[in-house]
NUDREN-404641 format. One line per 5 residues: number of its first residue (from 0); their letters; for each residue x, y, z of C-alpha. Coordinates in nm, 4 decimals, always signed. Example, Ala and Ser with C-alpha at 12.3 -4.5 7.8 and 13.67 -1.06 7.14 Angstrom:
BEGIN
0 = AS = +1.2300 -0.4500 +0.7800; +1.3670 -0.1060 +0.7140;
END
This chain:
BEGIN
0 = MSINM = -13.1644 -5.8324 +6.0448; -12.8189 -5.6735 +6.0090; -12.6145 -5.5279 +6.2900; -12.5819 -5.1508 +6.3291; -12.2247 -5.0646 +6.2342;
5 = DMNIL = -12.2743 -4.7055 +6.3594; -12.3428 -4.8087 +6.7189; -12.1419 -4.6561 +7.0026; -11.9194 -4.9172 +7.1674; -11.7390 -4.8810 +7.5003;
10 = AVDDS = -11.4334 -5.1118 +7.5316; -11.2892 -5.1551 +7.8810; -10.9422 -5.2923 +7.9595; -10.6657 -5.1835 +8.1960; -10.3943 -5.2889 +7.9490;
15 = GTMRV = -10.2853 -5.0162 +7.7092; -10.1852 -5.2796 +7.4539; -10.5267 -5.4434 +7.4718; -10.7086 -5.1107 +7.4363; -10.5127 -5.0481 +7.1169;
20 = MFRQY = -10.6009 -5.3993 +6.9962; -10.9687 -5.3467 +7.0838; -10.9795 -5.0342 +6.8698; -10.7900 -5.1992 +6.5837; -11.0068 -5.5101 +6.5830;
25 = LEKAG = -11.3337 -5.3169 +6.6081; -11.2294 -5.0829 +6.3287; -11.1236 -5.3784 +6.1118; -11.4661 -5.5304 +6.1779; -11.6247 -5.2095 +6.0455;
30 = FKHIG = -11.7272 -5.0258 +6.3638; -11.6564 -4.6528 +6.3768; -11.7563 -4.5133 +6.7160; -11.5411 -4.6594 +6.9924; -11.4837 -4.5293 +7.3436;
35 = LAING = -11.2198 -4.6649 +7.5793; -11.2015 -4.7032 +7.9573; -10.9311 -4.8430 +8.1874; -11.1467 -5.0217 +8.4498; -11.5025 -5.0588 +8.5733;
40 = LDALE = -11.5125 -4.7307 +8.7649; -11.3723 -4.5372 +8.4707; -11.6283 -4.7069 +8.2453; -11.9179 -4.6096 +8.4741; -11.8020 -4.2485 +8.4601;
45 = KLKTE = -11.7784 -4.2575 +8.0804; -12.1241 -4.4155 +8.0562; -12.2505 -4.1185 +8.2561; -12.0607 -3.8399 +8.0790; -12.0042 -3.9689 +7.7258;
50 = GPYDL = -12.3112 -4.1843 +7.6656; -12.5332 -4.3175 +7.5457; -12.3481 -4.6359 +7.4523; -12.5131 -4.9204 +7.2635; -12.2699 -5.1949 +7.3660;
55 = IISDW = -12.0122 -5.2648 +7.6379; -11.7178 -5.4985 +7.5823; -11.5154 -5.5452 +7.8987; -11.2114 -5.7316 +8.0215; -11.2647 -5.9321 +8.3399;
60 = NMPTM = -10.9395 -5.8999 +8.5336; -10.8833 -5.5332 +8.6180; -10.7817 -5.3456 +8.9331; -11.0116 -5.1007 +9.1155; -11.3311 -5.2524 +8.9697;
65 = DGLEF = -11.3036 -5.5722 +8.7674; -11.5262 -5.6771 +8.4805; -11.7568 -5.8985 +8.6837; -11.8128 -5.6259 +8.9447; -11.8702 -5.3789 +8.6610;
70 = LKEVR = -12.1224 -5.6100 +8.4925; -12.3165 -5.6561 +8.8166; -12.3206 -5.2785 +8.8722; -12.4464 -5.2161 +8.5179; -12.7267 -5.4691 +8.5615;
75 = KRSDL = -12.8343 -5.3018 +8.8899; -12.8789 -4.9554 +8.7367; -13.2102 -4.8836 +8.5681; -13.0542 -4.6548 +8.3055; -12.7844 -4.9064 +8.2087;
80 = KDIPF = -12.9298 -5.2519 +8.2727; -13.0461 -5.3141 +7.9151; -12.7136 -5.2371 +7.7437; -12.5718 -5.5544 +7.5845; -12.2536 -5.6575 +7.7670;
85 = IMATA = -11.9800 -5.8885 +7.6353; -11.6956 -6.0256 +7.8458; -11.3748 -6.0235 +7.6408; -11.1187 -6.1721 +7.8697; -10.8371 -6.4121 +7.9459;
90 = QGDKT = -11.0888 -6.6156 +8.1495; -11.1231 -6.8718 +7.8701; -11.2397 -7.1744 +8.0706; -11.5998 -7.2934 +8.0749; -11.6423 -7.2256 +8.4489;
95 = QQEIA = -11.5771 -6.8531 +8.4041; -11.8069 -6.8345 +8.1024; -12.0851 -6.9772 +8.3157; -12.0197 -6.7229 +8.5936; -12.0348 -6.4321 +8.3473;
100 = RNAGS = -12.3539 -6.5640 +8.1873; -12.5241 -6.6042 +8.5258; -12.4281 -6.2454 +8.6148; -12.6075 -6.1141 +8.3051; -12.3541 -6.1026 +8.0232;
105 = NGHVP = -12.4856 -6.1318 +7.6686; -12.1763 -6.3052 +7.5425; -11.8194 -6.4035 +7.6018; -11.5142 -6.3882 +7.3754; -11.2022 -6.5395 +7.5320;
110 = KPFDE = -10.8561 -6.4026 +7.4626; -10.6771 -6.4315 +7.2324; -10.9352 -6.3217 +6.9751; -10.9331 -6.1453 +6.6406; -11.1715 -5.9113 +6.4604;
115 = VELKT = -11.3770 -6.1999 +6.3208; -11.4312 -6.3586 +6.6624; -11.5091 -6.0201 +6.8160; -11.7646 -5.9329 +6.5476; -11.9228 -6.2766 +6.5814;
120 = AIEKA = -11.9608 -6.2244 +6.9573; -12.1284 -5.8873 +6.8891; -12.3656 -6.0410 +6.6358; -12.4584 -6.3127 +6.8855; -12.5197 -6.0522 +7.1576;
125 = FNTYQ = -12.7665 -5.8754 +6.9275; -12.9143 -6.2046 +6.8014; -12.8133 -6.1371 +6.4408; -12.5591 -6.4168 +6.4048; -12.6585 -6.7029 +6.1763;
130 = EAPTT = -12.5286 -7.0293 +6.3163; -12.4042 -7.2840 +6.0643; -12.6529 -7.5716 +6.0424; -12.5476 -7.8781 +6.2388; -12.7063 -8.2136 +6.3143;
135 = ESHTP = -12.7743 -8.3254 +6.6661; -12.6171 -8.6658 +6.6115; -12.2992 -8.5360 +6.4421; -12.3006 -8.8550 +6.2354; -11.9629 -8.8984 +6.0616;
140 = EIRDG = -11.9732 -8.8279 +5.6876; -11.9107 -9.1208 +5.4527; -11.7665 -9.0428 +5.1105; -11.6629 -9.2994 +4.8508; -11.6930 -9.5720 +5.1107;
145 = KVVIR = -11.4591 -9.3990 +5.3563; -11.5279 -9.1858 +5.6623; -11.4280 -8.8197 +5.6361; -11.2069 -8.7184 +5.9287; -11.1798 -8.3421 +5.9531;
150 = LGHIQ = -10.9110 -8.2275 +6.1966; -10.8572 -7.8732 +6.3233; -10.5093 -7.7357 +6.3917; -10.3127 -7.4113 +6.4058; -9.9837 -7.3089 +6.2454;
155 = ITDHL = -9.7314 -7.4277 +6.5030; -9.4590 -7.6926 +6.5011; -9.6562 -7.8881 +6.7618; -9.8927 -8.0069 +6.4885; -9.6275 -8.1137 +6.2393;
160 = ALGIL = -9.7161 -8.4856 +6.2535; -10.0526 -8.3914 +6.1027; -9.8764 -8.1806 +5.8385; -9.6517 -8.4703 +5.7433; -9.9470 -8.7082 +5.7149;
165 = QHWIS = -10.1323 -8.4531 +5.5033; -9.8250 -8.4200 +5.2799; -9.7840 -8.7974 +5.2445; -10.1472 -8.8364 +5.1397; -10.1303 -8.5493 +4.8904;
170 = QGVVT = -9.8161 -8.6982 +4.7351; -9.9555 -9.0508 +4.7229; -9.6939 -9.1841 +4.9650; -9.9766 -9.3321 +5.1720; -10.3409 -9.3891 +5.0837;
175 = PKQFI = -10.5623 -9.4484 +5.3878; -10.8000 -9.7398 +5.3398; -11.0536 -9.6348 +5.6010; -11.0704 -9.2553 +5.5910; -11.0381 -8.9349 +5.3916;
180 = LETDC = -10.8346 -8.6703 +5.5757; -10.9393 -8.3056 +5.5679; -10.7446 -8.0477 +5.7673; -10.8890 -7.7209 +5.8937; -10.6184 -7.4601 +5.9620;
185 = LPGWN = -10.7642 -7.2198 +6.2186; -10.6428 -6.8754 +6.3317; -10.6232 -6.9528 +6.7039; -10.7203 -7.1706 +6.9973; -11.0693 -7.0293 +7.0431;
190 = PVQEK = -11.1929 -7.1412 +6.6991; -11.0376 -7.4840 +6.7633; -11.2231 -7.5065 +7.0938; -11.5512 -7.3906 +6.9413; -11.5377 -7.6349 +6.6500;
195 = LENGT = -11.4511 -7.9248 +6.8790; -11.7431 -7.8319 +7.0990; -12.0056 -7.7925 +6.8267; -11.8888 -8.0922 +6.6252; -11.8028 -7.9137 +6.3009;
200 = VSGAM = -11.4696 -8.0985 +6.3103; -11.4172 -8.4673 +6.3847; -11.1315 -8.3769 +6.6163; -10.8372 -8.1455 +6.6580; -10.4796 -8.1019 +6.7631;
205 = VLAPI = -10.5522 -7.8954 +7.0750; -10.3967 -7.7883 +7.4037; -10.4485 -8.0635 +7.6603; -10.6009 -7.8303 +7.9254; -10.8575 -7.7027 +7.6704;
210 = AMDLF = -10.9579 -8.0592 +7.5874; -10.9800 -8.1494 +7.9565; -11.1944 -7.8433 +8.0256; -11.4351 -7.9334 +7.7436; -11.4582 -8.2896 +7.8745;
215 = AYNVP = -11.5359 -8.1541 +8.2228; -11.8410 -7.9833 +8.0712; -11.9626 -8.2994 +7.8988; -11.8420 -8.2255 +7.5472; -11.8171 -8.5759 +7.3947;
220 = IRLVL = -11.4469 -8.5880 +7.3122; -11.1675 -8.8248 +7.4056; -10.7907 -8.7901 +7.4070; -10.6564 -9.0500 +7.1647; -10.2901 -8.9548 +7.1174;
225 = LAHKN = -10.0339 -8.6917 +7.2065; -9.9521 -8.4481 +6.9266; -9.5948 -8.4026 +7.0562; -9.3820 -8.3597 +7.3694; -9.1931 -8.0417 +7.4650;
230 = GSGFV = -9.1857 -7.7812 +7.1867; -9.2292 -7.4409 +7.3523; -8.9996 -7.1699 +7.4833; -8.9917 -6.8672 +7.7098; -8.8394 -6.5646 +7.5367;
235 = RSSRY = -8.7029 -6.2753 +7.7422; -8.7116 -5.9297 +7.5881; -8.3759 -5.7885 +7.4818; -8.5061 -5.4374 +7.5490; -8.3742 -5.4344 +7.9049;
240 = EEGPY = -8.0611 -5.6472 +7.8770; -7.8436 -5.3514 +7.9737; -8.0721 -5.2450 +8.2575; -7.9800 -5.2335 +8.6269; -8.1288 -5.5721 +8.7221;
245 = SDKAD = -7.9661 -5.7625 +9.0045; -8.1331 -6.0936 +8.9155; -8.4096 -6.2486 +8.7055; -8.6762 -6.1778 +8.9659; -8.5838 -5.8108 +8.9565;
250 = FYKYK = -8.6088 -5.8148 +8.5774; -8.9603 -5.9619 +8.5569; -9.1063 -5.7810 +8.8558; -9.3894 -5.5440 +8.7527; -9.3667 -5.6489 +8.3889;
255 = VVNIP = -9.6067 -5.8288 +8.1553; -9.5546 -6.1867 +8.0391; -9.7677 -6.2919 +7.7428; -9.9212 -6.6408 +7.7230; -10.1237 -6.7984 +7.4375;
260 = HKMSI = -10.4260 -6.9176 +7.6382; -10.5403 -6.9446 +7.9961; -10.6001 -7.3201 +7.9550; -10.2473 -7.4023 +7.8412; -9.9315 -7.5747 +7.9577;
265 = HNMLA = -9.7654 -7.2391 +7.8837; -9.9672 -7.0681 +8.1558; -9.8718 -7.3457 +8.3978; -9.4994 -7.3413 +8.3139; -9.4753 -6.9606 +8.3245;
270 = HKYLT = -9.6517 -6.9591 +8.6619; -9.4230 -7.2341 +8.7955; -9.1061 -7.0635 +8.6693; -9.1893 -6.7154 +8.7979; -9.3165 -6.8476 +9.1295;
275 = GLGLK = -8.9861 -7.0298 +9.1624; -8.8106 -6.6928 +9.1334; -9.0094 -6.5717 +9.4341; -9.2529 -6.3668 +9.2242; -9.6312 -6.3606 +9.2338;
280 = PGVPG = -9.7587 -6.3938 +8.8763; -10.1228 -6.3764 +8.7788; -10.3928 -6.1791 +8.6063; -10.4913 -5.8210 +8.6985; -10.7488 -5.7982 +8.9731;
285 = QKAIN = -10.5972 -6.0765 +9.1795; -10.4396 -5.9771 +9.5082; -10.0684 -5.9121 +9.5395; -9.9512 -6.0018 +9.1900; -9.6282 -5.8464 +9.0689;
290 = VRFEV = -9.6042 -6.0102 +8.7245; -9.8995 -5.9674 +8.4937; -10.0124 -6.2407 +8.2538; -10.1750 -6.1223 +7.9311; -10.3313 -6.3584 +7.6784;
295 = VPPVK = -10.2468 -6.2626 +7.3202; -10.2427 -6.4497 +6.9855; -9.9159 -6.6434 +6.9398; -9.8173 -6.4752 +6.6121; -9.8640 -6.1317 +6.7691;
300 = MPPIM = -9.6324 -6.1990 +7.0637; -9.3075 -6.0853 +6.8957; -9.4458 -5.7569 +6.7533; -9.6261 -5.6761 +7.0782; -9.3071 -5.7311 +7.2796;
305 = KEDES = -9.1180 -5.5134 +7.0312; -9.3676 -5.2280 +7.0599; -9.4763 -5.2490 +7.4247; -9.2006 -5.1681 +7.6742; -9.4010 -5.3184 +7.9611;
310 = VGGFI = -9.3651 -5.6705 +7.8154; -9.0741 -5.8582 +7.9699; -9.1236 -6.1829 +7.7817; -9.3571 -6.4429 +7.6381; -9.4006 -6.8197 +7.6369;
315 = VAEPI = -9.5362 -6.9926 +7.3289; -9.4961 -7.2847 +7.0902; -9.2238 -7.3031 +6.8311; -9.1187 -7.1852 +6.5800; -9.2198 -6.8419 +6.7126;
320 = CTRAA = -8.9631 -6.8462 +6.9956; -8.6610 -6.9425 +6.7872; -8.7468 -6.6935 +6.5142; -8.7851 -6.4115 +6.7709; -8.4522 -6.5022 +6.9327;
325 = SSGLG = -8.2717 -6.5312 +6.5984; -8.3973 -6.1847 +6.4987; -8.2446 -6.0262 +6.8105; -8.5821 -5.9401 +6.9613; -8.5117 -6.1481 +7.2693;
330 = SMEFV = -8.3159 -6.4366 +7.4146; -8.4365 -6.7824 +7.5139; -8.4919 -6.7850 +7.8898; -8.5673 -7.1558 +7.8792; -8.7081 -7.4225 +7.6514;
335 = SGGMW = -9.0057 -7.5986 +7.8026; -8.8452 -7.9430 +7.7784; -8.5571 -7.8211 +7.9904; -8.7956 -7.7208 +8.2670; -9.0141 -8.0326 +8.2430;
340 = PDHPC = -8.8506 -8.3042 +8.0294; -9.0841 -8.4821 +7.7858; -9.3923 -8.2941 +7.8994; -9.7236 -8.3217 +7.7110; -9.8774 -8.0114 +7.5572;
345 = CVLAL = -10.1075 -8.0584 +7.2568; -10.3107 -8.3744 +7.2102; -10.5263 -8.5316 +6.9437; -10.8832 -8.5123 +7.0714; -11.1561 -8.6845 +6.8700;
350 = RQELI = -11.5328 -8.6655 +6.8932; -11.6881 -8.9705 +7.0585; -11.9283 -9.0158 +6.7660; -11.6365 -9.0839 +6.5318; -11.4704 -9.3232 +6.7762;
355 = NAEPD = -11.7928 -9.5192 +6.8274; -11.8898 -9.5367 +6.4608; -11.5502 -9.5847 +6.2958; -11.2955 -9.7432 +6.5332; -11.0998 -9.8985 +6.2451;
360 = AVQEL = -11.0562 -9.5573 +6.0817; -10.9481 -9.4083 +6.4147; -10.6913 -9.6856 +6.4527; -10.5556 -9.6272 +6.1005; -10.5336 -9.2518 +6.1660;
365 = TDLLV = -10.3504 -9.3149 +6.4940; -10.1106 -9.5598 +6.3293; -10.0231 -9.3094 +6.0557; -9.9743 -9.0168 +6.2960; -9.7398 -9.2288 +6.5083;
370 = KAGRY = -9.5474 -9.3141 +6.1915; -9.5380 -8.9447 +6.0938; -9.4112 -8.8527 +6.4399; -9.1255 -9.0999 +6.4130; -9.0369 -8.9555 +6.0725;
375 = VSENR = -8.9720 -8.6170 +6.2396; -8.7032 -8.7717 +6.4593; -8.5519 -8.9839 +6.1815; -8.5474 -8.7234 +5.9027; -8.5276 -8.3714 +6.0451;
380 = KGAAE = -8.4352 -8.2071 +5.7147; -8.7255 -8.3684 +5.5317; -8.9587 -8.2812 +5.8198; -8.8387 -7.9188 +5.8175; -8.9040 -7.8917 +5.4436;
385 = IALKF = -9.2597 -8.0189 +5.4918; -9.3019 -7.7929 +5.7955; -9.2124 -7.4846 +5.5926; -9.5048 -7.5465 +5.3581; -9.7422 -7.6640 +5.6317;
390 = LDPEG = -9.6767 -7.3791 +5.8767; -9.6205 -7.0917 +5.6367; -9.7738 -7.1753 +5.2976; -9.8092 -6.8089 +5.1982; -9.4786 -6.6921 +5.3452;
395 = KMGLS = -9.6474 -6.4508 +5.5864; -9.4718 -6.5777 +5.9006; -9.1257 -6.5239 +5.7578; -9.0054 -6.8738 +5.8455; -8.6958 -7.0298 +5.6942;
400 = LPVLL = -8.5529 -7.3782 +5.6640; -8.2581 -7.3004 +5.9001; -8.4971 -7.1778 +6.1726; -8.7141 -7.4898 +6.1437; -8.4105 -7.7170 +6.1434;
405 = QVLSQ = -8.2898 -7.5422 +6.4586; -8.6301 -7.5969 +6.6206; -8.6362 -7.9674 +6.5338; -8.2744 -8.0177 +6.6482; -8.2921 -7.8153 +6.9705;
410 = KNGIT = -8.1700 -7.9727 +7.2943; -8.4743 -8.0562 +7.5091; -8.6827 -7.9458 +7.2114; -8.9901 -8.0894 +7.0470; -9.0167 -8.4678 +7.0035;
415 = MDDLY = -9.2762 -8.6842 +6.8315; -9.1192 -9.0287 +6.8436; -9.3256 -9.1359 +7.1469; -9.6847 -9.0090 +7.1346; -9.8320 -9.2470 +7.3921;
420 = PSIED = -10.0252 -9.0404 +7.6514; -9.9166 -9.0561 +8.0144; -10.2071 -9.0341 +8.2592; -9.9609 -8.9366 +8.5330; -9.8332 -8.6382 +8.3329;
425 = LDKIQ = -10.1849 -8.5219 +8.2468; -10.2699 -8.5423 +8.6156; -9.9691 -8.3224 +8.6986; -10.1128 -8.0561 +8.4698; -10.4667 -8.0598 +8.6048;
430 = TYMYH = -10.3545 -8.0891 +8.9676; -10.1155 -7.7936 +8.9483; -10.3592 -7.5742 +8.7572; -10.6479 -7.6537 +8.9900; -10.4706 -7.6392 +9.3259;
435 = DMGIG = -10.1901 -7.3879 +9.2636; -10.3560 -7.1608 +9.0074; -10.7289 -7.2031 +9.0772; -10.8065 -7.2966 +8.7166; -11.0427 -7.5556 +8.5721;
440 = KLIDL = -11.1939 -7.8698 +8.7173; -11.0500 -8.2068 +8.8137; -11.1654 -8.4846 +8.5804; -11.1436 -8.8631 +8.5632; -10.8478 -8.8920 +8.3267;
445 = NSFAD = -10.9002 -9.2630 +8.2676; -11.2425 -9.1808 +8.1231; -11.1034 -8.8871 +7.9263; -10.8144 -9.0768 +7.7620; -10.9041 -9.3636 +7.5285;
450 = LRFAA = -10.5643 -9.5334 +7.5126; -10.6489 -9.8454 +7.3116; -10.5598 -9.6891 +6.9746; -10.2287 -9.5436 +7.0946; -10.1449 -9.8720 +7.2692;
455 = KATGR = -10.1833 -10.0676 +6.9458; -10.0097 -9.8034 +6.7308; -9.7049 -9.7879 +6.9575; -9.6873 -10.1617 +7.0291; -9.7656 -10.1201 +7.3983;
460 = DEAAC = -9.9857 -10.3312 +7.6171; -10.2712 -10.1000 +7.7212; -10.3402 -10.2791 +8.0487; -9.9785 -10.2422 +8.1551; -9.9403 -9.8844 +8.0335;
465 = GAA = -10.2772 -9.7326 +8.1210; -10.1466 -9.5770 +8.4393; -9.8050 -9.4888 +8.2967;
END
């Protein structure tokens, strides 16, 4: 059964930028009839005066009437209760998904999303989506006597150690004895999260808070290694540099700051920085916020800031920040390593099935990634040349060797020479996000992090370093 591309869809979001993106994504997906509303009350009025609508897609965090209140109201009304309802929102953690599902939503698509993810969510809401076949056991694939390790990643400098290892293998510099490496370059964090959860990848380079959130909901993954330390930046828009702002707090007040994912170190650092200026950052719908966080795809941050005058800045992984600053679009407010020296961000998370079945292959993979990470520090020019092909193979991002060299040489910038995970640092992340931001769950980090492979690869004694 195919989906009806002529259905009437009502998209609800208080952000003008997001309403434009809703329309663009839905039109790219092939839908033609799209109505827009700015909050739950406005949507109820449009359902009454412009209907009938066949589908509602709503943001969660909105003033006046938020998405959850709107959903509950729709489900109470006899004339509306059967309309499929999808939450499309920055509330990307598993707890919020569960709340929306219990309130009667037919689906959930966390920001940042694209037209493919949005269409997939619609197909699932109408029960027309065909899931890829998977096996319950997720038994690792053996090919030519080696285990196939398929790792997800996205196109950011944070994942360069994987790119270097991939390059070495393709060039015959190294030939793994225990495994065959396959990389899966994905368009954003949501596909990474989904593939880690359903086991269609063996593991992934993923934001630590995403991995911790999946572990909290019993997804069988373990943190094996850091992907990097530092590596992100906060870019301030150059649009208002000549404006009458007495200080930084005055500049950011009542503006938008874009972040790549709710479950990210970027969200934490932006919150910590802006709170330190005396501001009250958060998502729409919360009480007394005066800086608005919006979740958007990393590669779209520069063009959105250029086009949307309400955006005061963004925080994201390199090389996006340096390229935006070098183009004159903005200036670097801070690099993340300057705010929190040697902080973790992305990690290598592997499925437990792989770890249990093929520990020798996991150790060899860990050893080689540690070696690749050290190569970045020892040979920045060579690493930048590999990065150019790994991050921008088709030239669509407009990267250049000088920009990548600047990223890899930046003071307090990205490092990969010490990828041993610190339980204490991971606890700082989860504690701040849970207690200061009300995000996620607290987990047993010693159960989440399997440090034996990193301990051997880095020459550390696991017993002595487990609490480091």
